[in-house]
C-alpha positions as CSV (number, residue, x, y, z in Angstrom):
1,M,4.8,106.3,40.7
2,K,7.0,103.2,40.6
3,T,4.5,101.3,42.6
4,V,1.7,102.2,40.1
5,L,3.8,101.0,37.2
6,K,4.7,97.7,38.8
7,L,1.1,97.1,39.6
8,S,0.0,97.8,36.0
9,S,2.7,95.5,34.6
10,W,1.6,92.7,37.0
11,L,-2.0,93.0,35.9
12,L,-1.1,93.0,32.2
13,I,1.1,89.8,32.6
14,S,-1.6,88.1,34.6
15,M,-4.2,88.8,31.9
16,I,-1.9,87.5,29.2
17,V,-1.2,84.2,31.1
18,F,-4.9,83.7,32.0
19,T,-5.9,84.2,28.4
20,C,-3.3,81.7,27.0
21,S,-4.2,79.1,29.6
22,K,-7.9,79.3,28.9
23,K,-7.4,78.9,25.1
24,G,-5.2,75.8,25.7
25,D,-7.9,74.1,27.7
26,I,-10.6,74.8,25.1
27,Q,-8.7,73.8,22.0
28,P,-6.2,70.9,22.7
29,T,-3.7,70.0,20.0
30,P,-5.3,67.4,17.7
31,T,-3.6,63.8,17.4
32,P,-4.0,61.3,14.5
33,P,-6.7,58.6,15.0
34,V,-5.5,55.2,16.3
35,T,-6.1,52.2,13.9
36,K,-7.1,49.0,15.8
37,T,-4.7,46.1,15.2
38,D,-7.5,43.6,14.7
39,T,-8.6,45.2,11.5
40,L,-5.6,43.7,9.7
41,K,-6.2,40.0,9.4
42,V,-5.3,37.1,7.0
43,T,-8.1,34.5,6.8
44,G,-6.7,32.2,4.2
45,I,-4.3,31.6,1.2
46,S,-4.9,29.6,-1.9
47,P,-3.0,27.6,-2.9
48,D,-0.9,26.8,0.1
49,Y,1.5,24.7,-1.9
50,G,3.4,25.1,-5.2
51,K,6.5,26.2,-7.0
52,A,8.2,29.6,-6.9
53,G,6.3,31.9,-9.3
54,V,2.9,30.5,-8.6
55,E,0.1,33.0,-8.0
56,I,-1.2,33.0,-4.4
57,T,-4.5,34.6,-3.4
58,V,-4.4,36.0,0.1
59,T,-7.8,36.8,1.7
60,G,-8.4,38.9,4.8
61,T,-9.3,42.4,6.0
62,G,-7.5,45.7,6.5
63,F,-5.4,45.5,3.3
64,S,-4.7,48.6,1.3
65,A,-6.4,48.9,-2.1
66,T,-3.1,50.5,-3.3
67,A,-0.7,47.6,-4.0
68,S,2.4,49.6,-3.1
69,E,1.1,50.3,0.4
70,N,1.1,46.6,1.3
71,T,4.2,44.5,1.9
72,V,4.0,40.7,1.7
73,T,6.8,38.3,2.6
74,I,7.2,34.5,2.6
75,D,10.1,33.1,4.6
76,G,11.2,36.8,4.9
77,K,11.5,37.2,1.1
78,I,9.3,39.9,-0.5
79,A,6.6,38.6,-2.8
80,K,5.4,40.7,-5.8
81,I,1.9,42.0,-5.4
82,T,0.0,41.9,-8.7
83,S,-3.4,43.2,-7.5
84,A,-4.9,44.5,-4.3
85,T,-8.2,45.3,-2.7
86,T,-9.0,45.9,1.0
87,T,-9.9,42.1,1.3
88,Q,-7.7,40.4,-1.2
89,L,-4.1,40.4,-2.4
90,K,-2.8,38.5,-5.3
91,I,0.9,37.7,-5.0
92,T,3.7,35.7,-6.7
93,A,5.6,33.2,-4.6
94,P,9.2,34.6,-4.4
95,E,12.2,32.8,-5.7
96,N,14.9,31.6,-3.3
97,A,12.4,31.2,-0.4
98,T,11.3,28.2,1.4
99,H,8.3,27.2,3.5
100,G,7.0,30.0,5.7
101,A,4.1,32.0,6.9
102,V,2.6,34.6,4.6
103,K,3.2,37.9,6.4
104,I,1.4,41.1,5.6
105,T,2.5,44.6,6.6
106,V,0.3,47.7,6.0
107,G,1.8,50.9,7.5
108,K,3.0,50.1,10.9
109,L,0.8,47.1,11.3
110,S,1.9,43.5,10.5
111,V,0.1,40.1,10.7
112,S,1.1,36.6,9.8
113,G,-1.2,34.1,8.1
114,P,-1.0,30.4,7.1
115,T,2.2,28.7,5.9
116,F,2.9,28.4,2.2
117,Y,4.9,25.2,1.4
118,Y,7.2,25.1,-1.6
119,E,7.1,22.0,-3.8
120,P,10.2,19.8,-3.3
121,E,12.9,19.9,-5.9
122,I,15.3,17.0,-6.5
123,T,18.7,17.9,-7.9
124,S,20.7,14.6,-7.3
125,V,20.9,11.3,-5.5
126,S,24.1,10.0,-3.9
127,I,24.1,6.7,-5.8
128,A,22.3,5.7,-9.0
129,S,22.0,2.0,-8.1
130,G,21.9,-0.3,-5.1
131,K,20.3,-3.1,-3.3
132,T,17.6,-3.4,-0.6
133,G,18.7,-1.6,2.6
134,D,21.3,0.6,1.0
135,E,21.3,4.2,2.2
136,V,20.6,6.9,-0.4
137,T,20.8,10.6,0.1
138,I,18.5,12.7,-2.0
139,T,19.7,16.3,-2.4
140,G,17.5,19.2,-3.4
141,K,15.5,21.9,-1.8
142,N,12.2,22.6,-0.1
143,F,12.2,19.3,1.9
144,G,11.7,19.7,5.7
145,T,13.2,18.9,9.1
146,S,10.3,16.5,9.9
147,A,10.7,13.2,8.1
148,G,7.1,12.4,8.8
149,D,5.9,15.2,6.5
150,F,7.3,13.5,3.4
151,E,7.0,10.3,1.4
152,V,9.8,8.9,-0.7
153,K,9.1,6.1,-3.2
154,F,11.4,3.9,-5.4
155,N,9.3,3.0,-8.5
156,G,6.2,3.3,-6.4
157,V,7.4,1.5,-3.3
158,A,7.6,3.6,-0.1
159,A,11.0,3.9,1.6
160,D,11.9,4.6,5.2
161,I,13.2,8.2,5.7
162,I,15.9,8.1,8.4
163,A,16.9,11.8,8.4
164,A,15.6,15.0,6.9
165,T,16.7,18.6,6.4
166,L,15.5,21.3,4.1
167,T,18.0,20.2,1.4
168,T,18.5,16.5,2.0
169,L,16.5,13.3,2.7
170,K,18.3,10.2,3.8
171,V,16.4,7.0,3.0
172,K,16.9,3.2,2.7
173,V,16.1,1.3,-0.5
174,P,12.9,-0.6,0.4
175,D,12.6,-4.3,0.3
176,M,10.2,-4.4,-2.6
177,A,11.9,-1.8,-4.7
178,T,12.4,-2.3,-8.4
179,T,14.2,-0.3,-11.0
180,G,12.5,3.0,-11.7
181,A,12.2,6.7,-10.7
182,I,12.6,8.1,-7.2
183,T,9.7,10.4,-6.2
184,V,9.4,12.8,-3.3
185,A,6.1,14.1,-2.0
186,R,4.9,16.3,0.8
187,K,2.2,14.0,2.3
188,T,-1.3,14.7,0.8
189,K,0.4,16.6,-2.1
190,A,1.3,15.4,-5.6
191,A,4.8,13.8,-5.9
192,V,7.7,15.2,-7.9
193,T,9.8,12.8,-10.0
194,G,13.6,12.6,-9.7
195,P,16.2,10.4,-11.4
196,S,15.9,6.7,-12.1
197,F,17.4,4.3,-9.5
198,S,18.6,0.9,-10.6
199,V,17.9,-1.9,-8.1
200,T,20.5,-4.6,-8.2
201,P,19.3,-8.3,-8.6
202,S,19.9,-9.0,-4.9
203,G,17.9,-6.0,-3.9
204,N,14.7,-7.9,-3.3
205,A,16.1,-11.3,-2.6
206,A,13.9,-13.2,-0.2
207,K,15.4,-13.8,3.2
208,G,15.4,-17.0,5.3
209,F,16.2,-19.7,2.7
210,T,19.1,-22.0,2.3
211,V,19.5,-23.9,-1.0
212,T,20.3,-27.6,-0.5
213,E,20.2,-28.7,-4.2
214,G,20.2,-27.0,-7.6
215,N,20.4,-23.4,-8.6
216,I,17.4,-21.4,-7.5
217,T,16.7,-17.7,-6.9
218,M,14.2,-16.5,-4.3
219,T,12.6,-13.1,-4.7
220,S,10.3,-11.4,-2.3
221,I,7.1,-10.2,-4.0
222,L,5.0,-9.1,-1.1
223,K,5.8,-9.1,2.6
224,S,3.2,-9.9,5.3
225,T,4.8,-7.2,7.4
226,G,4.3,-4.5,4.8
227,S,1.9,-1.6,4.7
228,Y,-1.1,-3.8,3.7
229,G,-1.1,-6.3,6.6
230,S,-1.4,-10.1,6.5
231,I,-1.8,-11.8,3.1
232,L,-4.9,-13.9,3.0
233,C,-4.9,-15.2,-0.6
234,F,-3.5,-14.5,-4.1
235,T,-4.0,-15.6,-7.7
236,I,-2.2,-15.1,-11.1
237,D,-3.6,-13.8,-14.4
238,E,-1.3,-15.5,-16.8
239,A,-2.6,-13.7,-19.9
240,H,-1.7,-10.3,-18.5
241,D,1.3,-11.4,-16.4
242,V,-0.1,-9.9,-13.2
243,M,-0.8,-11.2,-9.7
244,Y,-3.7,-10.2,-7.5
245,A,-3.4,-10.5,-3.7
246,G,-6.0,-10.1,-1.0
247,T,-4.7,-8.8,2.3
248,I,-6.4,-8.0,5.6
249,S,-6.8,-4.4,4.4
250,H,-6.6,-4.1,0.6
251,I,-6.9,-5.8,-2.8
252,L,-3.5,-5.4,-4.6
253,K,-2.3,-5.8,-8.1
254,I,1.3,-6.8,-8.7
255,D,3.1,-6.5,-12.1
256,L,5.1,-9.7,-12.4
257,T,7.5,-8.1,-15.0
258,T,8.6,-5.3,-12.6
259,N,7.2,-6.7,-9.2
260,N,5.6,-3.2,-8.8
261,V,2.8,-3.3,-6.2
262,S,-0.3,-1.1,-6.7
263,V,-3.5,-0.7,-4.7
264,M,-6.7,-1.6,-6.5
265,L,-9.1,-0.8,-3.6
266,A,-9.5,-1.0,0.2
267,N,-11.5,-3.9,1.6
268,S,-13.6,-1.4,3.6
269,S,-14.9,0.1,0.4
270,F,-16.9,-3.0,-0.6
271,L,-16.8,-5.6,2.3
272,T,-19.6,-4.1,4.2
273,T,-21.4,-7.1,5.5
274,G,-20.4,-8.1,9.0
275,I,-16.7,-8.6,9.6
276,S,-15.5,-9.8,6.2
277,Q,-12.1,-11.0,4.9
278,P,-10.9,-12.0,1.5
279,S,-10.5,-15.8,1.5
280,A,-9.9,-17.0,-2.1
281,M,-9.8,-15.4,-5.5
282,D,-9.5,-16.4,-9.2
283,V,-9.5,-14.7,-12.6
284,G,-12.5,-15.6,-14.8
285,P,-12.5,-16.1,-18.6
286,D,-13.8,-12.5,-18.9
287,G,-10.5,-11.2,-17.3
288,K,-12.3,-10.0,-14.2
289,L,-11.2,-10.8,-10.7
290,Y,-13.6,-12.9,-8.6
291,L,-13.3,-12.9,-4.8
292,L,-14.8,-15.1,-2.2
293,A,-15.1,-13.1,1.1
294,D,-16.0,-15.0,4.2
295,L,-17.8,-13.7,7.2
296,V,-16.0,-14.0,10.6
297,T,-17.3,-13.2,14.0
298,V,-15.5,-10.8,16.4
299,S,-13.8,-13.8,18.1
300,G,-12.4,-15.1,14.8
301,V,-14.7,-18.1,14.6
302,P,-16.5,-18.4,11.2
303,T,-20.2,-18.6,11.2
304,T,-21.3,-18.9,7.6
305,G,-20.0,-19.0,4.1
306,G,-19.1,-15.9,2.1
307,N,-20.2,-13.6,-0.6
308,V,-18.8,-13.6,-4.1
309,Y,-17.6,-10.3,-5.6
310,Q,-16.6,-9.4,-9.1
311,I,-13.9,-6.7,-9.5
312,N,-13.5,-5.1,-12.9
313,T,-9.8,-4.9,-13.3
314,S,-10.0,-2.1,-15.8
315,D,-11.6,0.5,-13.5
316,N,-11.6,-1.4,-10.1
317,T,-15.4,-1.2,-9.7
318,V,-17.0,-3.9,-7.6
319,K,-20.3,-5.7,-7.6
320,R,-21.6,-8.5,-5.6
321,V,-22.5,-11.7,-7.5
322,G,-25.9,-13.2,-6.6
323,N,-27.6,-12.7,-3.3
324,K,-26.5,-15.7,-1.2
325,Y,-23.5,-17.1,0.8
326,I,-21.5,-20.0,-0.7
327,G,-18.6,-22.0,0.5
328,L,-17.7,-23.3,4.0
329,N,-15.4,-21.7,6.6
330,L,-12.6,-23.8,8.0
331,G,-11.1,-21.4,10.6
332,G,-11.0,-17.7,11.1
333,A,-7.3,-17.0,11.5
334,L,-6.3,-17.5,7.9
335,G,-9.3,-16.0,6.2
336,D,-11.3,-19.3,6.2
337,N,-10.0,-20.4,2.8
338,V,-11.7,-23.1,0.8
339,P,-11.1,-24.3,-2.7
340,F,-12.6,-21.7,-5.1
341,M,-12.4,-21.4,-8.9
342,V,-14.2,-19.7,-11.8
343,T,-15.3,-22.1,-14.5
344,P,-15.1,-21.5,-18.3
345,D,-18.8,-20.5,-18.3
346,N,-18.2,-18.0,-15.5
347,G,-19.7,-20.3,-12.9
348,F,-18.0,-21.2,-9.6
349,I,-16.6,-24.4,-8.1
350,T,-16.1,-24.5,-4.4
351,M,-16.4,-26.7,-1.3
352,D,-19.9,-26.1,0.0
353,G,-22.2,-27.4,2.7
354,S,-19.7,-29.7,4.2
355,I,-16.0,-30.5,4.0
356,Y,-16.8,-33.6,1.9
357,T,-18.8,-31.8,-0.9
358,I,-17.6,-30.0,-4.0
359,V,-20.3,-28.1,-5.9
360,K,-20.7,-25.9,-9.0
361,Y,-22.7,-22.7,-8.9
362,S,-24.1,-21.0,-12.0
363,A,-22.8,-17.5,-12.9
364,D,-25.6,-15.8,-10.8
365,L,-25.4,-18.4,-8.0
366,S,-29.0,-19.5,-8.7
367,I,-28.2,-23.1,-9.6
368,R,-26.3,-25.4,-7.3
369,T,-25.0,-28.7,-8.6
370,V,-23.1,-31.2,-6.5
371,I,-20.1,-32.5,-8.4
372,L,-18.3,-34.7,-5.9
373,T,-18.9,-36.1,-2.5
374,T,-16.1,-38.0,-0.7
375,N,-16.0,-40.1,2.4
376,I,-14.6,-39.2,5.8
377,L,-11.1,-40.3,5.0
378,E,-10.7,-38.2,1.8
379,S,-10.3,-34.5,2.0
380,F,-10.1,-31.8,-0.7
381,S,-6.8,-30.1,-1.2
382,H,-7.0,-27.7,-4.1
383,L,-8.2,-26.9,-7.7
384,I,-6.1,-26.6,-10.9
385,K,-7.1,-25.3,-14.3
386,N,-6.0,-27.7,-17.1
387,T,-5.0,-26.5,-20.5
388,D,-8.3,-27.8,-22.0
389,N,-10.2,-25.6,-19.6
390,S,-11.3,-28.5,-17.4
391,I,-10.7,-28.2,-13.7
392,R,-8.7,-30.7,-11.7
393,I,-10.0,-31.4,-8.2
394,V,-7.2,-32.7,-6.0
395,T,-8.0,-34.8,-2.9
396,N,-5.9,-36.7,-0.5
397,T,-6.0,-39.4,2.1
398,L,-3.5,-40.4,4.7
399,F,-1.4,-42.3,2.1
400,T,-2.4,-41.0,-1.3
401,K,-3.1,-37.9,-3.3
402,S,-5.6,-38.2,-6.2
403,Y,-7.5,-36.1,-8.7
404,Y,-10.7,-35.9,-10.7
405,D,-11.0,-33.7,-13.8
406,Y,-14.3,-31.8,-14.4
407,K,-15.5,-30.0,-17.5
408,T,-19.1,-30.9,-18.0
409,S,-18.9,-34.1,-16.1
410,L,-16.6,-35.7,-13.6
411,S,-13.8,-38.1,-14.7
412,A,-12.7,-41.2,-13.0
413,K,-10.4,-40.9,-10.0
414,T,-6.7,-41.0,-10.7
415,D,-3.9,-41.4,-8.2
416,Y,-0.8,-39.3,-8.4
417,A,2.3,-41.5,-8.8
418,A,4.1,-42.3,-5.6
419,S,7.3,-40.3,-6.4
420,V,5.2,-37.1,-6.6
421,N,2.6,-38.2,-4.1
422,T,5.1,-38.4,-1.2
423,D,4.6,-35.4,1.0
424,L,3.1,-33.4,-1.9
425,V,2.4,-30.0,-0.5
426,S,0.9,-28.6,-3.7
427,I,0.6,-28.8,-7.5
428,T,-0.3,-26.2,-10.0
429,R,-0.1,-25.3,-13.7
430,G,1.7,-22.5,-15.5
431,G,1.5,-22.3,-19.3
432,S,1.3,-25.9,-20.5
433,S,3.4,-27.4,-17.7
434,F,2.6,-28.6,-14.2
435,Y,4.7,-27.7,-11.2
436,A,4.9,-29.2,-7.8
437,L,6.0,-28.4,-4.3
438,Q,6.8,-31.3,-2.0
439,S,8.6,-31.7,1.4
440,K,10.1,-34.1,3.8
441,Y,11.2,-33.9,7.4
442,A,14.9,-33.8,8.2
443,P,16.5,-33.9,11.6
444,D,17.8,-30.6,13.0
445,A,21.5,-30.3,13.7
446,S,20.7,-30.0,17.3
447,A,18.5,-33.1,17.2
448,T,16.0,-31.3,19.4
449,S,13.5,-30.4,16.7
450,T,12.8,-31.0,13.1
451,H,12.6,-28.9,9.9
452,R,11.5,-29.6,6.3
453,I,13.4,-29.8,3.1
454,Y,11.3,-28.5,0.2
455,T,11.7,-29.7,-3.4
456,I,10.2,-27.5,-6.0
457,G,10.1,-27.6,-9.8
458,K,8.6,-28.6,-13.1
459,L,7.0,-32.0,-13.4
460,N,7.7,-34.4,-16.3
461,A,4.9,-35.1,-18.8
462,S,3.6,-38.1,-16.9
463,Q,3.7,-36.1,-13.6
464,T,5.7,-38.9,-11.9
465,G,8.9,-36.9,-11.2
466,F,10.7,-33.6,-11.9
467,D,12.2,-32.5,-15.2
468,K,13.7,-29.5,-13.4
469,K,14.0,-29.1,-9.7
470,A,15.8,-27.5,-6.7
471,S,15.6,-28.0,-3.0
472,F,15.9,-25.7,0.0
473,T,15.1,-25.2,3.6
474,I,13.3,-22.3,5.3
475,D,15.9,-21.2,7.9
476,G,13.4,-20.1,10.5
477,Y,11.3,-23.2,10.3
478,R,11.2,-25.2,13.5
479,E,8.5,-27.3,14.9
480,V,8.6,-27.1,18.7
481,A,5.7,-28.4,20.7
482,G,3.7,-28.7,17.5
483,I,4.1,-25.0,16.6
484,K,5.4,-24.2,13.1
485,N,7.3,-20.9,13.0
486,Y,7.7,-20.9,9.2
487,N,6.0,-23.0,6.6
488,F,4.2,-23.0,3.3
489,I,0.5,-23.0,3.8
490,P,-0.5,-26.4,2.5
491,L,-4.3,-25.8,2.7
492,N,-5.8,-25.2,-0.7
493,G,-2.6,-25.3,-2.8
494,K,-4.3,-23.6,-5.7
495,T,-4.7,-20.5,-3.5
496,Y,-1.1,-20.5,-2.2
497,F,1.1,-22.0,-4.9
498,Y,1.2,-20.9,-8.5
499,A,3.4,-20.9,-11.6
500,D,3.3,-18.4,-14.4
501,K,3.7,-18.9,-18.1
502,N,7.5,-18.4,-17.8
503,G,8.0,-21.2,-15.3
504,N,8.4,-19.0,-12.2
505,M,6.7,-20.4,-9.1
506,Y,5.1,-18.4,-6.3
507,G,4.3,-19.6,-2.8
508,L,2.9,-17.9,0.4
509,V,5.1,-18.5,3.4
510,L,3.4,-18.2,6.8
511,S,5.1,-17.0,9.9
512,L,3.6,-16.9,13.4
513,Q,6.2,-14.1,14.1
514,A,6.0,-10.6,12.7
515,D,9.2,-10.5,10.5
516,D,10.4,-10.0,7.0
517,N,10.7,-13.7,6.1
518,A,6.9,-14.3,5.6
519,G,5.0,-13.4,2.5
520,I,4.7,-14.2,-1.2
521,V,8.0,-15.5,-2.6
522,K,8.9,-16.1,-6.2
523,F,11.1,-19.1,-7.0
524,T,13.1,-19.3,-10.2
525,I,15.1,-22.3,-11.1
526,N,18.2,-21.3,-13.1
């Protein structure tokens, strides 16, 4: 009996176990579906730069259309979501955050998108005034640890950044700085303006000069080692108190009141014929800038004359004048400068055809008139505008310097007086007065080489001597084996030596070495 009961119990348990096992195989316990991680993506943000509080549109896929089901952070700080769809989120850049990737979290999935950069903020500067080369620490927020990402300017002049953190930028006051606001910009983005910085008078003093007579101040206006490359020519618009300069890369405008340098346009934007370089420039009676641009071969040897371009100084638009080459190249290294000036009727006077011929072209270059032809011993030096709108053509021989005045016809030849004629480097006019630059050799202290003593100043009424003058040497100037390290460029004095209506004089100093002593220098006799 016991055996039968045990067998029955065993059969019952077996049936129950078999039945349960079978049901488990047929109907497994369901699990939630797995969401693929590649469905949550960020494809872009707009804008990628701005202040705290700016609205940012985040585009992508896999977002939740319910705003509260998404979490967005920048630099780990939660951004408020103002609207949501499955492909777009609108968020507000959070306060107290700095640059960082836009990170999206939906459920258990997270993904990072592009970086949002906060606009810099300037709160203070370590000093409010200083001179060239002084170190200034700019304090604020949203800077960066890579100095190359930022640009700091003093009244528009770029400064070297020597150290950078998220909250400080250490910079040096640039050589050409003038009094004005400090600005900070993340490169390619708009700049933000900070406090004004006062540049002390010695801040842009020119280097490399020693005064030997009188009281004179030298101010660096534009360096050949600056951002725009070698300076090829310049001119002054007295009426508007501005200077225009042509460099190997740009046409620049310089405010002579503040010395602020601004770019008008890049040479590449209009010098499209061959390998062209600005060689000479002048302001016409219409206030426009006229530029002679010579053609140079790859080897630097000039092949032809150049084109004339008119630059509208109001909007910097350019057009070529006429359809022919004029002028004569003299050597590729310095831009092949030749005398060039705009006449009162918007024609052009230049050396043309040979080194012994000065001609006048009509305003459209269609009419060419020979004004003066000299002999082999007489060469052209430069052109000067007289107060009566006539043009003075300066020539020189081995022993004399002379001039002819031209308005509608050529005057008789007049020699400059000996006192001025001696080693006369250049002569120019500013306002109603004439100014001159002359030089003489002096033995070096070591007696192994020579240097020049320059005398500069305002001429008397008869142009036989100076009413006001000062003298100096250029410290780096040496002549060894015929090589000049520093010197004023004597060729075409009209191009390289000017005076403004206030009696300040400007000269271009050439250096065969790449250093800060070369460039356009302002000379003021006190």
